[in-house]
PDB file of the backbone (N, CA, C, O) and the ligand in Angstrom, with CONECT records:
HET     ZN  A 101       1
ATOM      1  N   MET A   1      47.962 150.196 139.887  1.00  0.00           N
ATOM      2  CA  MET A   1      48.375 149.005 139.408  1.00  0.00           C
ATOM      3  C   MET A   1      48.942 148.977 137.893  1.00  0.00           C
ATOM      4  O   MET A   1      49.957 148.412 137.486  1.00  0.00           O
ATOM      5  N   GLY A   2      48.017 149.733 137.187  1.00  0.00           N
ATOM      6  CA  GLY A   2      48.189 149.948 135.674  1.00  0.00           C
ATOM      7  C   GLY A   2      49.478 150.668 135.467  1.00  0.00           C
ATOM      8  O   GLY A   2      50.254 150.356 134.564  1.00  0.00           O
ATOM      9  N   GLU A   3      49.726 151.762 136.422  1.00  0.00           N
ATOM     10  CA  GLU A   3      50.897 152.531 136.390  1.00  0.00           C
ATOM     11  C   GLU A   3      52.090 151.749 136.635  1.00  0.00           C
ATOM     12  O   GLU A   3      53.095 151.891 135.939  1.00  0.00           O
ATOM     13  N   LEU A   4      52.028 151.004 137.507  1.00  0.00           N
ATOM     14  CA  LEU A   4      53.170 150.074 137.973  1.00  0.00           C
ATOM     15  C   LEU A   4      53.646 149.189 136.737  1.00  0.00           C
ATOM     16  O   LEU A   4      54.829 149.085 136.412  1.00  0.00           O
ATOM     17  N   LEU A   5      52.651 148.601 136.125  1.00  0.00           N
ATOM     18  CA  LEU A   5      52.972 147.683 135.096  1.00  0.00           C
ATOM     19  C   LEU A   5      53.587 148.533 133.949  1.00  0.00           C
ATOM     20  O   LEU A   5      54.610 148.154 133.378  1.00  0.00           O
ATOM     21  N   ARG A   6      52.992 149.615 133.639  1.00  0.00           N
ATOM     22  CA  ARG A   6      53.640 150.338 132.578  1.00  0.00           C
ATOM     23  C   ARG A   6      54.986 150.772 132.808  1.00  0.00           C
ATOM     24  O   ARG A   6      55.830 150.737 131.913  1.00  0.00           O
ATOM     25  N   LEU A   7      55.247 151.216 134.073  1.00  0.00           N
ATOM     26  CA  LEU A   7      56.603 151.596 134.496  1.00  0.00           C
ATOM     27  C   LEU A   7      57.565 150.310 134.408  1.00  0.00           C
ATOM     28  O   LEU A   7      58.748 150.465 134.107  1.00  0.00           O
ATOM     29  N   VAL A   8      57.031 149.033 134.678  1.00  0.00           N
ATOM     30  CA  VAL A   8      57.900 147.927 134.523  1.00  0.00           C
ATOM     31  C   VAL A   8      58.233 147.770 133.115  1.00  0.00           C
ATOM     32  O   VAL A   8      59.393 147.533 132.778  1.00  0.00           O
ATOM     33  N   LEU A   9      57.268 147.890 132.255  1.00  0.00           N
ATOM     34  CA  LEU A   9      57.224 147.625 130.833  1.00  0.00           C
ATOM     35  C   LEU A   9      58.396 148.511 130.171  1.00  0.00           C
ATOM     36  O   LEU A   9      59.210 148.109 129.340  1.00  0.00           O
ATOM     37  N   VAL A  10      58.297 149.903 130.762  1.00  0.00           N
ATOM     38  CA  VAL A  10      59.164 150.868 130.163  1.00  0.00           C
ATOM     39  C   VAL A  10      60.665 150.455 130.488  1.00  0.00           C
ATOM     40  O   VAL A  10      61.553 150.543 129.641  1.00  0.00           O
ATOM     41  N   ILE A  11      60.868 150.018 131.724  1.00  0.00           N
ATOM     42  CA  ILE A  11      62.184 149.792 132.271  1.00  0.00           C
ATOM     43  C   ILE A  11      62.716 148.558 131.441  1.00  0.00           C
ATOM     44  O   ILE A  11      63.878 148.497 131.042  1.00  0.00           O
ATOM     45  N   ALA A  12      61.777 147.589 131.215  1.00  0.00           N
ATOM     46  CA  ALA A  12      62.156 146.524 130.494  1.00  0.00           C
ATOM     47  C   ALA A  12      62.459 146.797 129.040  1.00  0.00           C
ATOM     48  O   ALA A  12      63.278 146.077 128.468  1.00  0.00           O
ATOM     49  N   ALA A  13      61.942 147.648 128.488  1.00  0.00           N
ATOM     50  CA  ALA A  13      62.116 148.072 127.063  1.00  0.00           C
ATOM     51  C   ALA A  13      63.413 148.775 127.048  1.00  0.00           C
ATOM     52  O   ALA A  13      64.208 148.576 126.129  1.00  0.00           O
ATOM     53  N   ILE A  14      63.670 149.594 128.025  1.00  0.00           N
ATOM     54  CA  ILE A  14      65.151 150.271 128.074  1.00  0.00           C
ATOM     55  C   ILE A  14      66.220 149.248 128.357  1.00  0.00           C
ATOM     56  O   ILE A  14      67.280 149.292 127.732  1.00  0.00           O
ATOM     57  N   TRP A  15      65.976 148.276 129.324  1.00  0.00           N
ATOM     58  CA  TRP A  15      66.984 147.277 129.597  1.00  0.00           C
ATOM     59  C   TRP A  15      67.210 146.564 128.328  1.00  0.00           C
ATOM     60  O   TRP A  15      68.379 146.346 128.010  1.00  0.00           O
ATOM     61  N   PHE A  16      66.236 146.162 127.543  1.00  0.00           N
ATOM     62  CA  PHE A  16      66.360 145.352 126.377  1.00  0.00           C
ATOM     63  C   PHE A  16      67.219 146.172 125.334  1.00  0.00           C
ATOM     64  O   PHE A  16      68.166 145.632 124.762  1.00  0.00           O
ATOM     65  N   LEU A  17      66.914 147.322 125.128  1.00  0.00           N
ATOM     66  CA  LEU A  17      67.591 148.210 124.264  1.00  0.00           C
ATOM     67  C   LEU A  17      69.131 148.243 124.587  1.00  0.00           C
ATOM     68  O   LEU A  17      69.973 148.159 123.694  1.00  0.00           O
ATOM     69  N   VAL A  18      69.436 148.368 125.879  1.00  0.00           N
ATOM     70  CA  VAL A  18      70.748 148.503 126.311  1.00  0.00           C
ATOM     71  C   VAL A  18      71.613 147.275 126.149  1.00  0.00           C
ATOM     72  O   VAL A  18      72.692 147.292 125.555  1.00  0.00           O
ATOM     73  N   TYR A  19      71.088 146.232 126.700  1.00  0.00           N
ATOM     74  CA  TYR A  19      71.682 144.958 126.833  1.00  0.00           C
ATOM     75  C   TYR A  19      71.610 143.926 125.820  1.00  0.00           C
ATOM     76  O   TYR A  19      72.385 142.970 125.813  1.00  0.00           O
ATOM     77  N   ARG A  20      70.527 144.134 124.808  1.00  0.00           N
ATOM     78  CA  ARG A  20      70.442 143.014 123.966  1.00  0.00           C
ATOM     79  C   ARG A  20      71.598 142.985 123.027  1.00  0.00           C
ATOM     80  O   ARG A  20      72.121 144.053 122.710  1.00  0.00           O
ATOM     81  N   PRO A  21      72.072 141.781 122.524  1.00  0.00           N
ATOM     82  CA  PRO A  21      73.107 141.630 121.737  1.00  0.00           C
ATOM     83  C   PRO A  21      72.960 142.281 120.305  1.00  0.00           C
ATOM     84  O   PRO A  21      71.816 142.359 119.858  1.00  0.00           O
ATOM     85  N   ARG A  22      73.962 142.735 119.577  1.00  0.00           N
ATOM     86  CA  ARG A  22      73.937 143.273 118.319  1.00  0.00           C
ATOM     87  C   ARG A  22      73.813 142.177 117.371  1.00  0.00           C
ATOM     88  O   ARG A  22      74.353 141.086 117.554  1.00  0.00           O
ATOM     89  N   ARG A  23      72.986 142.512 116.193  1.00  0.00           N
ATOM     90  CA  ARG A  23      72.863 141.456 115.097  1.00  0.00           C
ATOM     91  C   ARG A  23      73.704 141.597 114.072  1.00  0.00           C
ATOM     92  O   ARG A  23      73.626 140.810 113.129  1.00  0.00           O
ATOM     93  N   SER A  24      74.613 142.583 114.082  1.00  0.00           N
ATOM     94  CA  SER A  24      75.549 142.879 112.866  1.00  0.00           C
ATOM     95  C   SER A  24      76.671 141.824 112.837  1.00  0.00           C
ATOM     96  O   SER A  24      77.161 141.550 111.741  1.00  0.00           O
ATOM     97  N   GLY A  25      77.081 141.260 113.850  1.00  0.00           N
ATOM     98  CA  GLY A  25      78.149 140.440 113.940  1.00  0.00           C
ATOM     99  C   GLY A  25      77.759 139.036 113.256  1.00  0.00           C
ATOM    100  O   GLY A  25      76.741 138.393 113.513  1.00  0.00           O
ATOM    101  N   PRO A  26      78.716 138.700 112.377  1.00  0.00           N
ATOM    102  CA  PRO A  26      78.590 137.324 111.630  1.00  0.00           C
ATOM    103  C   PRO A  26      78.479 136.158 112.530  1.00  0.00           C
ATOM    104  O   PRO A  26      77.743 135.210 112.257  1.00  0.00           O
ATOM    105  N   HIS A  27      79.226 136.218 113.636  1.00  0.00           N
ATOM    106  CA  HIS A  27      79.444 135.122 114.565  1.00  0.00           C
ATOM    107  C   HIS A  27      78.699 135.303 115.803  1.00  0.00           C
ATOM    108  O   HIS A  27      78.788 134.500 116.732  1.00  0.00           O
ATOM    109  N   GLY A  28      77.959 136.350 115.832  1.00  0.00           N
ATOM    110  CA  GLY A  28      77.098 136.561 117.107  1.00  0.00           C
ATOM    111  C   GLY A  28      77.955 137.158 118.268  1.00  0.00           C
ATOM    112  O   GLY A  28      77.494 137.205 119.409  1.00  0.00           O
ATOM    113  N   GLN A  29      79.151 137.594 117.982  1.00  0.00           N
ATOM    114  CA  GLN A  29      79.987 138.313 119.126  1.00  0.00           C
ATOM    115  C   GLN A  29      79.676 139.633 119.300  1.00  0.00           C
ATOM    116  O   GLN A  29      79.438 140.348 118.326  1.00  0.00           O
ATOM    117  N   VAL A  30      79.647 140.059 120.468  1.00  0.00           N
ATOM    118  CA  VAL A  30      79.455 141.485 120.818  1.00  0.00           C
ATOM    119  C   VAL A  30      80.713 142.246 120.869  1.00  0.00           C
ATOM    120  O   VAL A  30      81.607 141.781 121.577  1.00  0.00           O
ATOM    121  N   SER A  31      80.909 143.261 120.276  1.00  0.00           N
ATOM    122  CA  SER A  31      82.110 144.191 120.292  1.00  0.00           C
ATOM    123  C   SER A  31      81.798 145.260 121.413  1.00  0.00           C
ATOM    124  O   SER A  31      80.982 146.157 121.203  1.00  0.00           O
ATOM    125  N   ARG A  32      82.449 145.141 122.566  1.00  0.00           N
ATOM    126  CA  ARG A  32      82.115 146.070 123.582  1.00  0.00           C
ATOM    127  C   ARG A  32      82.553 147.406 123.312  1.00  0.00           C
ATOM    128  O   ARG A  32      81.886 148.402 123.592  1.00  0.00           O
ATOM    129  N   ASN A  33      83.809 147.423 122.703  1.00  0.00           N
ATOM    130  CA  ASN A  33      84.507 148.672 122.419  1.00  0.00           C
ATOM    131  C   ASN A  33      83.821 149.632 121.483  1.00  0.00           C
ATOM    132  O   ASN A  33      83.940 150.843 121.667  1.00  0.00           O
ATOM    133  N   SER A  34      83.067 149.118 120.428  1.00  0.00           N
ATOM    134  CA  SER A  34      82.506 149.989 119.406  1.00  0.00           C
ATOM    135  C   SER A  34      81.098 150.282 119.932  1.00  0.00           C
ATOM    136  O   SER A  34      80.553 151.319 119.554  1.00  0.00           O
ATOM    137  N   SER A  35      80.468 149.462 120.768  1.00  0.00           N
ATOM    138  CA  SER A  35      79.033 149.769 121.152  1.00  0.00           C
ATOM    139  C   SER A  35      78.972 150.743 122.322  1.00  0.00           C
ATOM    140  O   SER A  35      77.921 151.304 122.632  1.00  0.00           O
ATOM    141  N   ARG A  36      80.058 150.922 122.927  1.00  0.00           N
ATOM    142  CA  ARG A  36      80.134 151.694 124.139  1.00  0.00           C
ATOM    143  C   ARG A  36      79.972 153.168 123.988  1.00  0.00           C
ATOM    144  O   ARG A  36      79.430 153.861 124.849  1.00  0.00           O
ATOM    145  N   SER A  37      80.488 153.659 122.795  1.00  0.00           N
ATOM    146  CA  SER A  37      80.432 155.089 122.449  1.00  0.00           C
ATOM    147  C   SER A  37      79.230 155.482 121.928  1.00  0.00           C
ATOM    148  O   SER A  37      79.000 156.688 121.830  1.00  0.00           O
ATOM    149  N   GLN A  38      78.311 154.560 121.527  1.00  0.00           N
ATOM    150  CA  GLN A  38      77.189 154.777 120.871  1.00  0.00           C
ATOM    151  C   GLN A  38      76.092 155.274 121.789  1.00  0.00           C
ATOM    152  O   GLN A  38      75.497 154.449 122.483  1.00  0.00           O
ATOM    153  N   SER A  39      75.787 156.524 121.844  1.00  0.00           N
ATOM    154  CA  SER A  39      74.782 157.012 123.023  1.00  0.00           C
ATOM    155  C   SER A  39      73.399 156.750 122.699  1.00  0.00           C
ATOM    156  O   SER A  39      72.635 156.239 123.518  1.00  0.00           O
ATOM    157  N   CYS A  40      73.002 157.128 121.367  1.00  0.00           N
ATOM    158  CA  CYS A  40      71.452 156.972 121.054  1.00  0.00           C
ATOM    159  C   CYS A  40      71.341 155.848 120.032  1.00  0.00           C
ATOM    160  O   CYS A  40      72.159 155.735 119.119  1.00  0.00           O
ATOM    161  N   PRO A  41      70.379 155.071 120.193  1.00  0.00           N
ATOM    162  CA  PRO A  41      70.116 153.903 119.405  1.00  0.00           C
ATOM    163  C   PRO A  41      69.584 154.432 118.051  1.00  0.00           C
ATOM    164  O   PRO A  41      68.860 155.422 117.946  1.00  0.00           O
ATOM    165  N   SER A  42      70.017 153.673 117.036  1.00  0.00           N
ATOM    166  CA  SER A  42      69.609 154.270 115.620  1.00  0.00           C
ATOM    167  C   SER A  42      68.216 153.606 115.150  1.00  0.00           C
ATOM    168  O   SER A  42      67.672 153.905 114.086  1.00  0.00           O
ATOM    169  N   VAL A  43      67.730 152.714 116.025  1.00  0.00           N
ATOM    170  CA  VAL A  43      66.276 152.208 115.799  1.00  0.00           C
ATOM    171  C   VAL A  43      65.339 153.086 116.237  1.00  0.00           C
ATOM    172  O   VAL A  43      65.434 153.459 117.406  1.00  0.00           O
ATOM    173  N   PRO A  44      64.367 153.543 115.494  1.00  0.00           N
ATOM    174  CA  PRO A  44      63.295 154.411 115.899  1.00  0.00           C
ATOM    175  C   PRO A  44      62.242 153.790 116.827  1.00  0.00           C
ATOM    176  O   PRO A  44      61.848 152.645 116.606  1.00  0.00           O
ATOM    177  N   MET A  45      61.838 154.409 117.717  1.00  0.00           N
ATOM    178  CA  MET A  45      60.873 153.996 118.809  1.00  0.00           C
ATOM    179  C   MET A  45      59.503 154.167 118.296  1.00  0.00           C
ATOM    180  O   MET A  45      59.270 155.194 117.659  1.00  0.00           O
ATOM    181  N   LEU A  46      58.536 153.282 118.489  1.00  0.00           N
ATOM    182  CA  LEU A  46      57.199 153.144 118.061  1.00  0.00           C
ATOM    183  C   LEU A  46      56.376 153.030 119.438  1.00  0.00           C
ATOM    184  O   LEU A  46      56.774 152.369 120.397  1.00  0.00           O
ATOM    185  N   ARG A  47      55.236 153.726 119.410  1.00  0.00           N
ATOM    186  CA  ARG A  47      54.376 153.801 120.589  1.00  0.00           C
ATOM    187  C   ARG A  47      53.235 152.887 120.368  1.00  0.00           C
ATOM    188  O   ARG A  47      52.563 152.935 119.338  1.00  0.00           O
ATOM    189  N   CYS A  48      52.999 151.996 121.398  1.00  0.00           N
ATOM    190  CA  CYS A  48      51.980 151.006 121.513  1.00  0.00           C
ATOM    191  C   CYS A  48      50.709 151.799 121.417  1.00  0.00           C
ATOM    192  O   CYS A  48      50.617 152.816 122.104  1.00  0.00           O
ATOM    193  N   ALA A  49      49.699 151.431 120.619  1.00  0.00           N
ATOM    194  CA  ALA A  49      48.481 152.044 120.501  1.00  0.00           C
ATOM    195  C   ALA A  49      47.635 151.521 121.685  1.00  0.00           C
ATOM    196  O   ALA A  49      46.671 152.206 122.028  1.00  0.00           O
ATOM    197  N   ARG A  50      47.894 150.418 122.316  1.00  0.00           N
ATOM    198  CA  ARG A  50      47.128 149.890 123.420  1.00  0.00           C
ATOM    199  C   ARG A  50      47.531 150.510 124.732  1.00  0.00           C
ATOM    200  O   ARG A  50      46.714 151.153 125.390  1.00  0.00           O
ATOM    201  N   CYS A  51      48.766 150.330 125.123  1.00  0.00           N
ATOM    202  CA  CYS A  51      49.276 150.764 126.359  1.00  0.00           C
ATOM    203  C   CYS A  51      50.202 151.986 126.447  1.00  0.00           C
ATOM    204  O   CYS A  51      50.556 152.460 127.526  1.00  0.00           O
ATOM    205  N   GLY A  52      50.572 152.468 125.255  1.00  0.00           N
ATOM    206  CA  GLY A  52      51.444 153.674 125.117  1.00  0.00           C
ATOM    207  C   GLY A  52      52.854 153.447 125.340  1.00  0.00           C
ATOM    208  O   GLY A  52      53.632 154.391 125.207  1.00  0.00           O
ATOM    209  N   VAL A  53      53.282 152.257 125.677  1.00  0.00           N
ATOM    210  CA  VAL A  53      54.705 151.982 125.808  1.00  0.00           C
ATOM    211  C   VAL A  53      55.382 152.096 124.359  1.00  0.00           C
ATOM    212  O   VAL A  53      54.871 151.765 123.289  1.00  0.00           O
ATOM    213  N   TYR A  54      56.683 152.655 124.583  1.00  0.00           N
ATOM    214  CA  TYR A  54      57.505 152.928 123.488  1.00  0.00           C
ATOM    215  C   TYR A  54      58.372 151.554 123.271  1.00  0.00           C
ATOM    216  O   TYR A  54      58.956 151.036 124.224  1.00  0.00           O
ATOM    217  N   VAL A  55      58.415 151.010 121.973  1.00  0.00           N
ATOM    218  CA  VAL A  55      59.118 149.846 121.716  1.00  0.00           C
ATOM    219  C   VAL A  55      59.976 150.151 120.419  1.00  0.00           C
ATOM    220  O   VAL A  55      59.579 150.977 119.597  1.00  0.00           O
ATOM    221  N   PRO A  56      61.215 149.429 120.256  1.00  0.00           N
ATOM    222  CA  PRO A  56      61.922 149.666 119.109  1.00  0.00           C
ATOM    223  C   PRO A  56      61.068 149.245 117.882  1.00  0.00           C
ATOM    224  O   PRO A  56      60.136 148.448 117.993  1.00  0.00           O
ATOM    225  N   GLN A  57      61.395 149.763 116.820  1.00  0.00           N
ATOM    226  CA  GLN A  57      60.474 149.354 115.484  1.00  0.00           C
ATOM    227  C   GLN A  57      60.763 148.019 115.243  1.00  0.00           C
ATOM    228  O   GLN A  57      59.764 147.360 114.954  1.00  0.00           O
ATOM    229  N   ASP A  58      61.872 147.373 115.272  1.00  0.00           N
ATOM    230  CA  ASP A  58      62.061 145.982 114.874  1.00  0.00           C
ATOM    231  C   ASP A  58      61.466 145.013 115.924  1.00  0.00           C
ATOM    232  O   ASP A  58      61.430 143.805 115.693  1.00  0.00           O
ATOM    233  N   GLU A  59      61.022 145.518 117.022  1.00  0.00           N
ATOM    234  CA  GLU A  59      60.397 144.715 118.093  1.00  0.00           C
ATOM    235  C   GLU A  59      58.877 144.894 118.069  1.00  0.00           C
ATOM    236  O   GLU A  59      58.117 144.109 118.636  1.00  0.00           O
ATOM    237  N   ALA A  60      58.443 146.058 117.326  1.00  0.00           N
ATOM    238  CA  ALA A  60      56.913 146.324 117.489  1.00  0.00           C
ATOM    239  C   ALA A  60      56.177 145.420 116.576  1.00  0.00           C
ATOM    240  O   ALA A  60      56.721 144.935 115.585  1.00  0.00           O
ATOM    241  N   VAL A  61      54.868 145.174 116.918  1.00  0.00           N
ATOM    242  CA  VAL A  61      53.938 144.401 116.115  1.00  0.00           C
ATOM    243  C   VAL A  61      53.036 145.392 115.361  1.00  0.00           C
ATOM    244  O   VAL A  61      52.282 146.149 115.973  1.00  0.00           O
ATOM    245  N   THR A  62      53.117 145.375 114.158  1.00  0.00           N
ATOM    246  CA  THR A  62      52.123 146.223 113.214  1.00  0.00           C
ATOM    247  C   THR A  62      50.895 145.427 112.792  1.00  0.00           C
ATOM    248  O   THR A  62      50.910 144.316 112.262  1.00  0.00           O
ATOM    249  N   ASP A  63      49.884 146.123 113.091  1.00  0.00           N
ATOM    250  CA  ASP A  63      48.522 145.562 112.909  1.00  0.00           C
ATOM    251  C   ASP A  63      47.578 146.517 112.321  1.00  0.00           C
ATOM    252  O   ASP A  63      47.093 147.310 113.128  1.00  0.00           O
ATOM    253  N   GLN A  64      47.196 146.625 111.063  1.00  0.00           N
ATOM    254  CA  GLN A  64      46.316 147.435 110.351  1.00  0.00           C
ATOM    255  C   GLN A  64      46.713 148.958 110.631  1.00  0.00           C
ATOM    256  O   GLN A  64      45.972 149.835 111.075  1.00  0.00           O
ATOM    257  N   GLY A  65      48.052 149.064 110.268  1.00  0.00           N
ATOM    258  CA  GLY A  65      48.593 150.372 110.169  1.00  0.00           C
ATOM    259  C   GLY A  65      48.837 150.908 111.578  1.00  0.00           C
ATOM    260  O   GLY A  65      49.177 152.088 111.654  1.00  0.00           O
ATOM    261  N   ARG A  66      48.711 150.197 112.709  1.00  0.00           N
ATOM    262  CA  ARG A  66      48.839 150.703 114.159  1.00  0.00           C
ATOM    263  C   ARG A  66      49.933 149.781 114.635  1.00  0.00           C
ATOM    264  O   ARG A  66      50.022 148.616 114.246  1.00  0.00           O
ATOM    265  N   ASN A  67      50.775 150.354 115.505  1.00  0.00           N
ATOM    266  CA  ASN A  67      51.952 149.784 116.159  1.00  0.00           C
ATOM    267  C   ASN A  67      51.590 149.318 117.541  1.00  0.00           C
ATOM    268  O   ASN A  67      50.921 150.063 118.256  1.00  0.00           O
ATOM    269  N   PHE A  68      52.053 147.930 118.045  1.00  0.00           N
ATOM    270  CA  PHE A  68      51.780 147.625 119.294  1.00  0.00           C
ATOM    271  C   PHE A  68      53.113 147.009 119.909  1.00  0.00           C
ATOM    272  O   PHE A  68      54.062 146.667 119.203  1.00  0.00           O
ATOM    273  N   CYS A  69      53.091 146.914 121.137  1.00  0.00           N
ATOM    274  CA  CYS A  69      54.244 146.430 121.913  1.00  0.00           C
ATOM    275  C   CYS A  69      54.367 144.962 121.841  1.00  0.00           C
ATOM    276  O   CYS A  69      55.469 144.459 122.065  1.00  0.00           O
ATOM    277  N   SER A  70      53.294 144.178 121.535  1.00  0.00           N
ATOM    278  CA  SER A  70      53.291 142.922 121.643  1.00  0.00           C
ATOM    279  C   SER A  70      52.130 142.255 120.892  1.00  0.00           C
ATOM    280  O   SER A  70      51.158 142.930 120.551  1.00  0.00           O
ATOM    281  N   ARG A  71      52.214 140.937 120.627  1.00  0.00           N
ATOM    282  CA  ARG A  71      51.086 140.360 119.922  1.00  0.00           C
ATOM    283  C   ARG A  71      49.734 140.282 120.657  1.00  0.00           C
ATOM    284  O   ARG A  71      48.631 140.296 120.110  1.00  0.00           O
ATOM    285  N   GLU A  72      49.983 140.196 121.979  1.00  0.00           N
ATOM    286  CA  GLU A  72      48.804 140.329 122.915  1.00  0.00           C
ATOM    287  C   GLU A  72      48.090 141.551 122.612  1.00  0.00           C
ATOM    288  O   GLU A  72      46.896 141.506 122.313  1.00  0.00           O
ATOM    289  N   HIS A  73      48.754 142.672 122.668  1.00  0.00           N
ATOM    290  CA  HIS A  73      48.156 144.001 122.577  1.00  0.00           C
ATOM    291  C   HIS A  73      47.656 144.172 121.182  1.00  0.00           C
ATOM    292  O   HIS A  73      46.665 144.872 120.978  1.00  0.00           O
ATOM    293  N   ALA A  74      48.346 143.514 120.119  1.00  0.00           N
ATOM    294  CA  ALA A  74      47.870 143.699 118.804  1.00  0.00           C
ATOM    295  C   ALA A  74      46.442 142.967 118.692  1.00  0.00           C
ATOM    296  O   ALA A  74      45.553 143.450 117.991  1.00  0.00           O
ATOM    297  N   ALA A  75      46.305 142.022 119.269  1.00  0.00           N
ATOM    298  CA  ALA A  75      45.120 140.989 119.389  1.00  0.00           C
ATOM    299  C   ALA A  75      43.854 141.874 120.059  1.00  0.00           C
ATOM    300  O   ALA A  75      42.707 141.929 119.616  1.00  0.00           O
ATOM    301  N   LEU A  76      44.358 142.517 121.192  1.00  0.00           N
ATOM    302  CA  LEU A  76      43.323 143.383 121.839  1.00  0.00           C
ATOM    303  C   LEU A  76      42.931 144.635 121.206  1.00  0.00           C
ATOM    304  O   LEU A  76      41.866 145.185 121.486  1.00  0.00           O
ATOM    305  N   GLY A  77      43.842 145.144 120.282  1.00  0.00           N
ATOM    306  CA  GLY A  77      43.341 146.322 119.480  1.00  0.00           C
ATOM    307  C   GLY A  77      43.734 147.671 120.300  1.00  0.00           C
ATOM    308  O   GLY A  77      44.311 147.689 121.387  1.00  0.00           O
ATOM    309  N   GLN A  78      43.305 148.778 119.560  1.00  0.00           N
ATOM    310  CA  GLN A  78      43.492 150.110 120.007  1.00  0.00           C
ATOM    311  C   GLN A  78      42.620 150.324 121.275  1.00  0.00           C
ATOM    312  O   GLN A  78      41.454 149.930 121.263  1.00  0.00           O
ATOM    313  N   ARG A  79      43.152 150.945 122.388  1.00  0.00           N
ATOM    314  CA  ARG A  79      42.397 151.252 123.419  1.00  0.00           C
ATOM    315  C   ARG A  79      41.404 152.369 123.142  1.00  0.00           C
ATOM    316  O   ARG A  79      41.797 153.338 122.493  1.00  0.00           O
ATOM    317  N   GLN A  80      40.152 152.316 123.579  1.00  0.00           N
ATOM    318  CA  GLN A  80      39.153 153.177 123.297  1.00  0.00           C
ATOM    319  C   GLN A  80      39.234 154.433 124.161  1.00  0.00           C
ATOM    320  O   GLN A  80      38.396 155.326 124.032  1.00  0.00           O
TER     321      GLN A  80
HETATM  322 ZN    ZN A 101      51.027 147.634 124.569  1.00  0.00          ZN2+
END
């Protein structure tokens, strides 16, 4: 069950990376032509200290020098 949950979280993270709207546009418009050729994201990925899922740096929650995928995991702390 834990493995399945992790898999779903990884897929969700990838989906979010691919489909989330770009923040650079002043009017919130997504330019499909410019974003299509960009193969690798420029945002570095950080590993959650609780569950091991990789999340984009701007989406990660940092607590006491450690990175987490969500506020819930930051509250739970690092897995022993
Ligand atoms: Zn996590």
